[in-house]
C-alpha positions in Angstrom: 122.4 121.7 116.6 120.2 124.6 117.7 117.7 126.2 115.3 114.8 125.5 113.0 114.5 122.7 110.4 111.7 122.5 107.8 110.6 119.1 106.5 108.0 118.8 103.8 105.7 115.8 103.2 105.9 115.3 106.9 102.6 113.6 107.6 103.7 110.0 106.6 106.3 107.7 105.4 109.9 109.0 105.0 109.0 112.6 105.7 107.4 111.7 109.0 110.4 109.6 110.0 112.7 112.5 109.2 110.6 115.0 111.1 110.4 112.8 114.2 114.1 112.0 114.0 115.1 115.6 113.9 112.7 116.5 116.7 114.3 113.8 119.0 117.9 114.7 118.5 118.3 117.9 120.5 117.2 121.6 120.9 115.7 122.1 117.4 112.4 123.4 116.3 111.0 121.2 113.5 108.4 122.6 111.2 106.5 119.8 109.6 104.8 120.7 106.3 102.2 118.7 104.5 99.0 119.1 102.4 97.2 116.6 104.6 94.5 118.3 106.9 95.6 116.1 109.9 99.3 115.7 110.2 99.2 113.7 113.4 102.8 114.6 114.3 104.2 114.6 117.8 103.7 117.7 120.0 107.3 118.6 119.6 106.8 119.4 115.9 105.1 122.6 114.6 102.6 121.5 112.0 101.9 123.6 108.9 99.1 122.4 106.7 99.6 124.0 103.3 99.6 123.1 99.5 103.1 124.0 98.3 101.9 124.2 94.8 99.5 127.1 95.7 100.4 130.7 95.2 100.9 131.5 98.9 102.1 128.1 100.1 105.8 128.9 100.4 105.0 132.3 102.1 103.0 130.4 104.8 106.0 128.2 105.5 108.3 131.2 105.6 106.0 132.9 108.1 106.2 129.8 110.3 110.0 129.8 110.2 110.1 133.4 111.2 107.6 132.9 114.0 109.7 130.1 115.4 112.2 132.6 116.7 115.1 130.3 116.0 117.6 130.6 113.0 116.8 128.4 110.0 119.6 125.7 109.9 117.9 123.0 107.8 115.5 122.3 104.9 114.4 118.9 103.8 112.4 118.9 100.5 110.7 115.5 100.7 107.2 116.1 99.5 106.4 114.0 96.4 103.7 112.1 94.5 103.5 109.5 91.8 101.3 109.2 88.7 102.8 106.2 87.1 102.1 105.3 83.5 103.9 104.2 80.4 105.0 107.1 78.2 102.4 106.6 75.5 99.7 106.5 78.2 100.9 109.5 80.2 98.4 112.3 80.3 99.5 115.9 80.3 97.8 116.4 83.7 99.7 113.6 85.4 103.0 114.6 83.8 102.6 118.2 85.0 101.3 117.3 88.5 104.3 115.1 89.3 106.8 117.7 88.2 104.9 120.5 89.9 104.9 118.7 93.3 108.2 116.9 93.2 110.4 119.5 91.6 108.6 122.8 91.3 107.5 123.1 94.9 111.0 122.2 96.1 112.5 124.9 93.9 110.0 127.6 95.1 110.3 126.7 98.8 114.1 126.7 98.6 114.1 130.1 96.8 111.8 131.4 99.5 113.8 130.1 102.5 117.3 130.4 101.2 117.7 134.0 102.4 116.8 132.9 105.9 119.4 130.1 106.0 122.1 130.4 108.7 125.8 130.2 107.8 126.6 126.5 108.1 123.0 125.5 107.3 122.1 122.5 105.1 119.5 121.5 102.6 118.7 117.9 101.7 116.5 117.1 98.7 114.8 113.7 98.7 115.3 112.3 95.3 115.0 108.6 94.4 117.0 105.8 92.9 114.4 106.2 90.1 116.4 109.3 88.9 118.6 106.7 87.1 115.4 105.7 85.2 112.5 103.4 86.0 110.2 101.7 83.6 106.6 103.1 83.8 107.8 106.1 85.8 108.8 108.6 83.2 107.4 111.6 85.0 108.6 110.5 88.4 112.1 109.6 87.2 112.3 113.0 85.4 111.2 114.9 88.5 113.7 113.1 90.7 116.5 113.6 88.2 115.6 117.3 88.2 116.0 117.3 92.0 119.5 115.9 91.7 120.4 118.5 89.1 118.9 121.2 91.3 120.9 120.0 94.3 124.2 120.2 92.5 123.4 123.7 91.0 122.3 125.0 94.5 125.4 123.5 96.1 127.5 125.8 93.8 125.1 128.8 94.2 124.9 128.7 98.0 128.5 127.7 98.8 130.4 128.3 101.1 127.7 129.2 103.6 125.0 126.5 102.9 125.6 122.9 101.9 123.1 121.1 99.6 122.9 117.4 99.0 120.4 114.8 97.7 119.4 111.5 99.2 118.1 108.9 96.7 116.2 106.1 98.5 115.8 102.8 96.9 112.8 100.5 97.7 111.6 101.6 101.1 108.7 100.1 103.1 106.2 102.9 102.8 102.7 103.5 101.6 104.0 104.4 98.1 106.0 101.2 97.7 103.3 99.0 99.2 101.0 100.2 96.4 103.3 98.3 94.0 101.8 94.9 93.0 103.1 92.2 95.3 104.6 90.1 92.5 106.5 93.0 91.1 107.6 94.2 94.5 109.0 90.7 95.4 111.1 90.7 92.1 112.5 94.1 93.1 113.5 92.8 96.5 115.2 89.9 94.8 117.4 92.4 93.0 118.6 94.0 96.2 122.0 92.6 97.5 120.8 93.2 101.1 117.7 91.1 100.3 115.1 93.4 101.9 113.4 96.8 101.6 114.7 99.7 103.5 112.9 101.5 106.3 111.9 105.1 106.6 114.0 105.3 109.7 117.1 104.3 107.7 116.5 107.2 105.2 115.9 109.6 108.2 119.3 108.6 109.7 121.1 109.5 106.5 119.2 112.8 106.2 120.0 113.6 109.9 123.7 113.0 109.2 123.7 115.3 106.2 122.1 118.1 108.3 124.6 117.9 111.0 128.2 119.1 111.2 129.3 115.4 111.0 129.0 115.8 107.2 130.4 119.4 107.1 132.7 118.7 104.1 130.1 117.2 101.9 128.0 119.2 99.4 126.7 118.7 95.9 126.5 114.9 96.4 123.9 112.2 95.8 123.8 109.5 98.3 121.9 106.4 97.2 120.4 104.5 100.1 119.2 101.4 98.4 120.7 98.3 99.9 123.2 98.0 97.0 120.5 97.6 94.3 122.4 100.1 92.1 125.3 97.6 91.9 123.3 95.3 89.7 
């Protein structure tokens, strides 16, 4: 592969692993986007510190892509937040914030960058196994389900020139999952047939595959990377 790949939520966790994986695989320019003031990414990654929910956030990313001087061949919409609560305790602010970051920002950035995508390019949206429904994560599950629907709709809209898929991680060892109370987290691991949490690198490997020509006949699909938990 030779071109530019944009990865959002690139400062930590899954997004960081994806950005570093892409930067290590060949002659590509990786644009790592995050709201964090210090991204701390390797020197081979172009950092863009911006709030994608702001009015000019997507424009700043587009300018970075244009300045790279290489064709846009990939976009990974990974940025996401949680504001967990039971439905009756969910505030309007928390509900709106999660949908705005997890779904709204991905939609607007995709709309901004789609005209720049090269023929044969690929978009990967990072959903979550939670799109199937998770207790206490009404807004998060809804936002990730929206990403799945958006991926399938975009796959139709952008075919045959650009492929669009979604990756739905299960329980992954990251800052977000480690915030889950230990007792609950242990019970979740017990329900995973592979008997462990996944790693950010394992998600990054799947995303890398979907961005490369190795998956050239796959579009509009959702790949659950969850150690078999969806089997139970």
